[in-house]
Structures are given as C-alpha cells and as structure tokens.
N, C-alpha and C positions, 0 to 999 in steps of 0.2 A: 771549545767546551762552553764558553760564555754565551756564544750565539745559540748553541743547541739548547741550553737552559732557558734562554730568553724566549726562543720560539715555542718551547713547550709551555711556558708561562702564558704567552699570548694565546695559544690554542685553547688553554683551559680557562681563559677569561679573567686572568689576574691583573689586567690593565693594559692599555694601549697608549700610554702617555709619552712624555718627552724622552724618557729613557729608551723606549722602543726605537724611536726614530734616531736617537743618538747612536745606538748600536747598529742600526741599519746604515747609518752614515759611515761607520767604521767598516762594515762589510763592503760597501761600495769602494771605499778608499783602498781596501786590501785586494780589490778585484774579485771578490767572492760573489757579488750580486750585480748583475748587469743593470745599467741605468734604465734600460728600456722597460723594466718591470716596475719601476718605482711609481710612475703616475697611476697605473692601473691598480697597484697595491694600495695606494692612498685612497683612491676612489672607492675601492671595495672593502676597505677596512671597517668591519662592523663594530658597533659599540656593544654594550651588554644586552641590547635588545634582540640581537640575532642577525639574520642575513640581510644583505642589501635589498632595498625595495625594488631596484631596477630589474630584478629577476622575476618578480611575481607576475608581471604583465606577459611574460613569455610562456608561462605555464598553461594559460587558459586554453591554447589550441590543443594541448594534450589532455584535456579534461576527460575525454572518452576512455583513454587508457587509465587515467587516475581513478575514475569511478569504478572501472572493472577491477582494479587492484584493491580498492577499498572494500569491495564486496568479497574478494578473495581473502583479504586479510582478516575479515570478520569471521571467516569460516576456518582458516588455517593459521594458527598462532605461530609467531616467530620463536622457535626454540633456541636455546643457547647451551654451549658446551665449553667448559674451561679446560685448557690443556694442562695436564699435570705439571706441578712444580713451576708454573708460570702464571702470569696474569693474562695470557692470550686467550681470547674468546672467539669461538666460531659460532655463527648464527645460521639457522637453516629453517626453511619451510619443508613440510613433509606431508604427503598425501598418498592414498592408495592402500592396498592390502598390506597388513603388517606380518603376514605369515612368513615363517622361515623359508618356505618353498619358493617365495617370490624373489626373483633376482631384481636388484635395485638399480635404477638409473639416477645418476647424480650430475647436476648441472653446476658448472664453475664459471663465474663471470670474468670479465676482463678488467682493464684499468679503471674504468669509470662505473662499473656495475655494482650491484648489491644482490642479495638473495631475492629481491623483488623482480629482478630482470627477467626471470623465466616463469613468472606466475601463470601465464597462459598455458605453457606446456605442462607444468605441474598439474594444473586443474584438468586439462583435456585428457592427458594420458592416465591420470588417476581414475577418471570417470570410465575409461575403457578397461581398467583392471590392472594397470601397471603400478608398481611401487616406485615413487619418484621423490627426489629431494632436490632442493636448490640451496646451495651453501654459500655463505659469505665468509671469507677468510680474514684473519687479523694481519698485523704487520710482521713481516719477516725480512731479514737482511739479505738472503740469498735463495736461489732456487733449491739448494740442498736443504736449508732449514725449512723451507715451505714443504718439501716432500716429507720431512720428519713430522711436521705438524699435521699434514694431511693423513699420514699413517696413524697418528694418535686419534685424529677425528674419526676415522673409520672404526677404530677400536671402541671409541665412545658410543657410536651409534650401532655397534655390534654387527658390522659387515666384514666378512672375510675378504670378499672381492666384490667389485662393482663395475658397471658400465658407466663411462664418464663422457659427458658432453662438455667440451671446453671452448670458450669463445675468446678470441683475442689473446690477451695476456694469460687468461686461464688455460687456453689451449696450449700455449708454450709451456706453462708450468706442469700440466698433466702429462706432457710428453717426457719431461724430466722424471716425473713420478713413474711413468711406465718403464723408463730405462733403469731406475734404481729399485723399484718394487714390482717387478713383472707379475708376481704371483697374486697381486691384489687387483689387477686390472683385467677385466674380461673382454672388453671391446672399447673402442675409442671413436668419438665423433669430434671433429675439429672444424669449428665455424669461424671463417675469416681469421685463421690463426697463422702462426709462423714458427719456424724452427730455430731462428737465431735473432738476437737483438743487436747485432753488430751495426746495422745501418742506423738504428735509433740511437745507439751510443755515439756514433760519429756526429749525428745531427745535434744531440744534446750538448756536447762539448763540456765546458766547465760547470754547467748548471747541475750536473750530476753530483758534484762534490759538495754542493750547498743545499741540496734538496732536503736533507734530514734536519736542518735547522732553519728552514724557511717558514715564515708564518702561514697559518692555514689559509687565509684569504688569497695569498699568492699562489699556493698550491692548487686551490680550486680554480683560480684564473688560468693557470697553465693547463689543467685538465680540460676546462671548458673551451679554451682556445683551440684544442685539437679537433673539435667537432667541425665538420664542413658547414658552409653557409650557402643557402640558395641552390638553385638548379636541381631540386629533388622533388619527388612526389610528396603529397601532403602526409601520407601515412608515415613516411620516413622522417619527416620533420617532427611529427607528433611523437615518434619514438625517441628522437633526440631530446625533445623537451622533457619527456618523462625521465630519461636518464639524467639530464641536467638537474632536475629537481632532486633526484636521489643523491647526486654528488654533494649537495649542500647538507646532507645528513651524514656524510662520511667524516670520520675524525681526521685531524691533521696527520697523526702518526700513520694511519692506514694509507692516506694519500701519498705521503712521503715514501712509504715502503713500496707502493705500486709503481710510482714514477722511477724509483731507484732500480727496481727489478726490471722495468721496461727499458731503461736507458743505460744499464751496465752490460758491457759486452759479455755474451754467453751464448753457447750453442748446445743443442740437444745431442745426447749421445745415441748410440745405436739401440734400437728397440728389438726385443725378442718377441714381441707380439706379432702374430701372423697378420700380414698386411690385408688379407681378406676380411679381417675384423676391424678395419679402419675405414671410416667414411670422411671424406673432405667435403664440407659444405661451403660454397662460395656465393656471395651476393652478386647480383648483376650490377655492372658498372664499377665506379671507383669507390674505394673505402680508405680508411686510415692506414691499412696495410698496403705497402707498395707492391706493384705488380711483380717486381723481381723476387720478393719473398713468397708470393703465391706460387710462382713458377718453381722456386726452389723446393717448396713443400711438396708439390706434385712429383718432382723428380726424386725426392727423398723416399716417397712411398708410391712407387710405380704400380704396385699391385692393389692399391686402395681404390675404393669406389669414389667417384666424383659426382656430387649432387650440385647441379647448376640451378641456383634459385632465380626465380623471376623477380623477387623482391630486391630492391636496391638499398644501399646504406649499410652501416655497420651493425645494425640491430634488427635483422630480419625476423627474429623471434618475437619482436614487438610490433614491427610495421606490418608484417603479414604472418601472423602466428599460425593460421591454419596450414599454410604451406610448409613452414618450418616443422610443425608438429607431425605432418604427414611423412616427411623424410626421416624424422626420428623414429617413427613407428616402423617404417619400412626397414630401417637399419636394425632395429631390435628383432623384428621377425626374421631378417636375413641371417642373424647370428643365433637363431633358435629360441628366442624369448618371446612368449605369447602372453596375452592378458590372463590374469588370475593364476599365473604359474602353470598354465596348461602346456602339455607337451605336444609337439606336432605328430600327426598320424604317419603311418608308413609311406603314404603317397606323397607327403611333404618333403621327405628326405631323399636327396639324390643318391644313387647307388654308390656304395663304397665310401660314404662320408657319414660322420656322426652328427654334423651340424649342416644346415642348409646354406652353404656358402657359395654354391654355384649360381650362375646367373639365372637359370630357369626357375629355381626356387625363389630367388630374389624378385624375378618378374611376377611370379604368382603372388608373393607377399605384397608387392606394389599394387597389383590389380585388385586385391582384396581391400587394400587401404584406400585406393582412389575411387572406389565404386561410389557413384553419386556425387562426386566433387566436380567442380567446373574444370575445364581443360586448360586453365591458365597457370597451372603450377609448373615448376621447373622440370628438368629432365635428369634421369640417371645416366651416367656414362660408366659402364663396366668395361673398361678398355681391354683388359687381358682377354675377356671372353670374345669380344668383337674380333680381336686379332686371330684367335683360334678358329672362329668361324670362317674368316676370309682365307685362312690357310687350307681349309678343307673344301673350298668352293671348286667345282669342276671347271677346268679351263675350256673356254670357248674356242672352237676352230671354224674357219671359213670353209663351208662345204664346196664352194666353187673354186677354191684354190688348187692349183695343180700339185699333185703329189711329187715330192722330191725323191728322185731315184737314187 
C-alpha cells in the first residue's frame, strides 16, 4: 500500500526526492523491483518540467504523421465521457454522418495507443460516408471490468450495437466483449491481435505484481522497450515514433492498467458471433505478437477472412494507412454496411442470404474499393470459399490411359 501511494504521488508530480528512492530501495530489497530497471528509471525520471529531452530528437522523423494529425485534431475535437459513479473517463474522436440509420465503426487501440492512433482511418472513412469513432479507454483491472466500462461507453454515445476494429490488446479486449455482450457487436476486425495473454504472463514474471505501484517513467520505459529497433521500412519507423510520442501523454494509471491486462494470464471465451463477420488483419513480417499467437487466432476462427497486409510493423494503420483503410472498407461492405447508410441493391446480395457474406459479394466489394489504387496492397484469403471451389472442380482423366475392365 505504501509503494502504491508513493507511485501515485510520483505520477502526479508531488516530488521525486530522497523519499522516492528510499522506497525504491525497499522495493528492491523485498524483490519487488528488478535491479535492471533502476538505471533506466533514474535516467528517465523527469522533474517538474516534463518529459526527458532524449526523446524529442527521435520524434522529428515522424513529423509527417504529426502534421497530418495536427490538422485532423483541429477539425475533430477530442470528446470525453465519464463512466457513471466513477472517475473513469473515455476519450474519443468522431466523424461522419450522425444519423441513426448509419451503423458505426469503432476503433480500439492496443497497449501503447491512444484515440489518435486511427486518425487516418477516421478521416478517410468519414469522407466516404461512414460513421467512425476512435476511442481511448481508461484504467481497468480486468477484462471483465473493461467490458462493463465499454458497455457504459456505448450507452453514453447512444449506440445499441457497433462494428469494432481492435488492434493488439484492444483486439484481445473486444473479443472478451463479444463473448459477454454478443448483442452489442455486429462485426469484428482484429489487427495483429491475440486470444490469450498466457505467453505474455509467463514472460513478465514477477513484474506483473508491482506494475500498479511502479513510477510512471518506469512504466513508459517498459512500454517503449517493447518496440522493435532497426530492420524496418521508414514508414514503419515513423509510425513507431508517432506512437512513442503518444505514450508520453498517457497517465501512469492507464499505463499500469494496460500492462497488467496484457501480462495477466487470461483467455477469450467462445464467441457467438458468426465467423463470416470476423476479419483477421495481419502485418507482413514480425510484430510484437508472437507467431504462435497468430496461428492460434487463425485456428480459433477458421471461418474468418484473413487479410494479409503488405505493410510491416505493429501499426499498419499509421505506416500504410491507405492499405489498412481499404481492407476496413471491404470488410464493412462485406457485412452489408455502405456509405451514408445506403442499402445494397438486389444484385449485391447473394441468393438465400440477408447479408453479403459470400465470397463473390466480397470480391465485388473489394473490386469497387480497389478501383484506381496501386496493385501493391495486400490480399484477401477467404479460405472456406476456396476449399468449396476445389471440391467442385472436375477431376481430370488421361484420355490415353487404357480403360480398366
């Protein structure tokens, strides 16, 4: 309790003097804080002036994304909603038509993200006539509490049900939400997501038990150390720099909550959502999500559509936003959601279905979205449909082979 109170005081700027380091010494002696984190914590401990100056030089390479976001922010204010009977505050950007007939698409960030992470998609899809939100969630102690908070947030913004795009930790949490509140989820896009945190919990070890009373600079250091270094294209590095800049604006309580959610062993329950309404988006190459978790997610949803992105890194929606936006729009059209709340014509619906979930309709939606775009985007893999086609293929026989009598 003492360490928890101390850490909250440090986060709120009430002092970083000898008492702080005396308590840190006690934490080390008790085995609650690994020695390896102490040098980086001391180097990155800010005074009352703000963040460490060593970060500012790294942000310049991401100035293009920063300038684009500054323009977006000037046109779309950051709205805030307070959860009833709590001090928990959700923040969100919103754009697009506000009519009740328009189905909403809501973006949820991962461990290091904010509501700013999806500003490219919010702007582009809103210009096409979709109603789009990008939300930033407050601190919760468990996926179950997060689901209750998300349920209250949907009530506050007056949505009965939504389409959700979840990235990383956000994808893990919205799967929990889909399992507990299936009536509030219309479709699901999972970008570099996972269905269990068990491998992360094993890797975190004892750090999970002290994350809630660790000083904010240490938490930021832990999050920033997760990012890969080198061996990536420039756009992926610029995306990382932009996200790293956003991390310095996240409160210590929120960072501690996200790290705890990500490193506490938990697995997603069974979903009642039709798997044809789920799209799995995967970046090209390595990400912070292990390959074993990627494979597990594909095995968990064998009927889901798989979108293989050409973009690399953990933040394809920032490094190659046009490609990510394209696949989001194809998904929305594939589940029957069109710009400005329009309904598809009779020719757009496959026979015997209420929604265009079959691969031909998806291919038509994809063709309409990709018209005029360069052929460097990723590919769709609708595996169940491919298997059905191969089963109906006529078997070839050799005409010169002797007939068996």
